[in-house]
C-alpha distance (Angstrom), angle and dihedral (degrees) to the residues before:
residue distance angle dihedral
M1 . . .
C2 3.73 . .
D3 3.73 113.9 .
N4 3.86 108.0 173.0
Q5 3.67 141.4 60.7
Y6 3.80 91.9 -116.8
N7 3.72 92.0 66.7
D8 3.74 93.1 45.0
F9 3.77 91.4 53.8
L10 3.72 90.2 54.9
G11 3.74 90.8 54.6
G12 3.84 98.0 -104.6
C13 3.72 143.7 -15.9
A14 3.86 120.5 -28.0
M15 3.77 86.2 -108.2
D16 3.87 91.2 58.5
V17 3.86 92.9 47.8
G18 3.95 89.8 44.9
S19 3.92 89.9 45.8
K20 3.78 90.4 50.3
I21 3.92 91.5 50.4
T22 3.78 89.4 51.2
V23 3.84 92.3 49.8
L24 3.82 92.1 47.5
R25 3.81 91.8 46.6
N26 3.68 95.3 48.8
S27 3.90 93.6 43.7
Q28 3.79 85.7 59.6
G29 3.81 93.9 46.7
I30 3.87 92.8 -117.9
S31 3.73 120.0 148.3
L32 3.80 121.2 -138.0
T33 3.91 86.7 -113.3
K34 3.67 93.1 55.0
L35 3.80 95.1 43.2
A36 3.89 88.7 51.9
K37 3.91 89.0 54.0
I38 3.88 94.4 45.1
S39 3.83 93.4 47.5
G40 3.73 96.6 40.1
M41 3.78 91.6 -125.4
A42 3.83 129.4 128.1
Q43 3.93 111.4 -96.0
S44 3.89 88.3 -130.7
S45 3.84 90.7 57.2
L46 3.70 91.4 50.6
S47 3.87 90.9 49.2
Y48 3.83 89.8 52.1
I49 3.66 91.7 50.9
E50 3.79 96.3 46.8
S51 3.73 90.5 48.0
G52 3.80 93.0 50.0
K53 3.73 95.7 -117.0
A54 3.73 93.4 114.1
Q55 3.82 130.7 46.1
P56 3.76 111.3 -136.9
T57 3.77 120.4 -144.0
V58 3.82 118.0 -122.9
E59 3.89 86.4 -104.8
T60 3.67 90.3 54.8
V61 3.79 94.4 50.1
N62 3.83 88.7 47.4
K63 3.91 88.2 53.5
I64 3.88 90.2 52.1
C65 3.76 93.0 44.5
T66 3.83 92.2 51.1
A67 3.80 86.9 51.6
L68 3.79 91.4 50.5
G69 3.94 91.7 46.6
I70 3.82 96.4 -113.3
T71 3.78 134.6 109.9
L72 3.59 127.5 -119.5
A73 3.83 90.0 -111.1
E74 3.84 88.0 58.4
F75 3.66 93.7 48.2
F76 3.84 91.8 54.7
A77 3.78 95.8 35.3
D78 3.75 120.6 108.2
T79 3.83 107.6 -77.6
Q80 3.68 92.9 -136.7
E81 3.79 89.6 56.8
Q82 3.77 90.8 49.7
N83 3.66 94.4 52.7
Q84 3.59 95.4 59.0
L85 3.83 93.8 71.2
P86 3.77 118.6 67.9
Q87 3.83 116.1 -112.8
E88 3.77 89.8 -111.4
A89 3.85 92.2 53.4
R90 3.80 88.8 51.8
R91 3.84 91.3 50.9
I92 3.75 90.1 51.5
I93 3.85 92.9 47.9
N94 3.85 88.2 52.5
K95 3.75 90.9 51.5
L96 3.95 89.4 53.8
D97 3.82 89.9 60.1
K98 3.90 89.9 65.9
L99 3.92 95.3 51.1
T100 3.75 124.1 97.5
P101 3.81 119.9 -116.6
R102 4.03 86.9 -104.6
Q103 3.82 91.7 52.7
L104 3.78 91.5 47.8
Q105 3.79 91.3 53.3
I106 3.89 91.2 49.0
L107 3.89 88.4 47.4
N108 3.81 90.9 49.7
D109 3.81 91.0 48.3
V110 3.71 91.2 52.0
L111 3.75 91.4 48.3
D112 3.82 91.6 48.4
E113 3.79 87.2 53.5
W114 3.86 96.0 49.3
I115 3.80 93.0 45.1
S116 3.80 103.8 41.0
P117 3.81 114.3 91.5
K118 3.89 115.1 -105.9
G119 3.81 111.9 -91.2
E120 3.76 100.2 32.4
């Protein structure tokens, strides 16, 4: 049972956060060793987080999310909502967050051109 505001802020008990990280990591076929390397974290720290023995800070969860190619918002979003989008679509959406407003406009124009029927 969670009994402090810290756990409530992270969206549940440390075990819930750790379990979610494990599920996301496994769904992408990433080993704990590889996630440690990508995130720049110690493998032992990740193991403690995944097992619920350590409570990650928001900064740590963000670092892990970045390594997994998702945003914090996606991590804490409703799981059912996340599952509605294919993984490739989620990866593309994550990349959009890194574009400038001008780049987004150009991309939008290109997509409009590709999607619109010929002759319009």
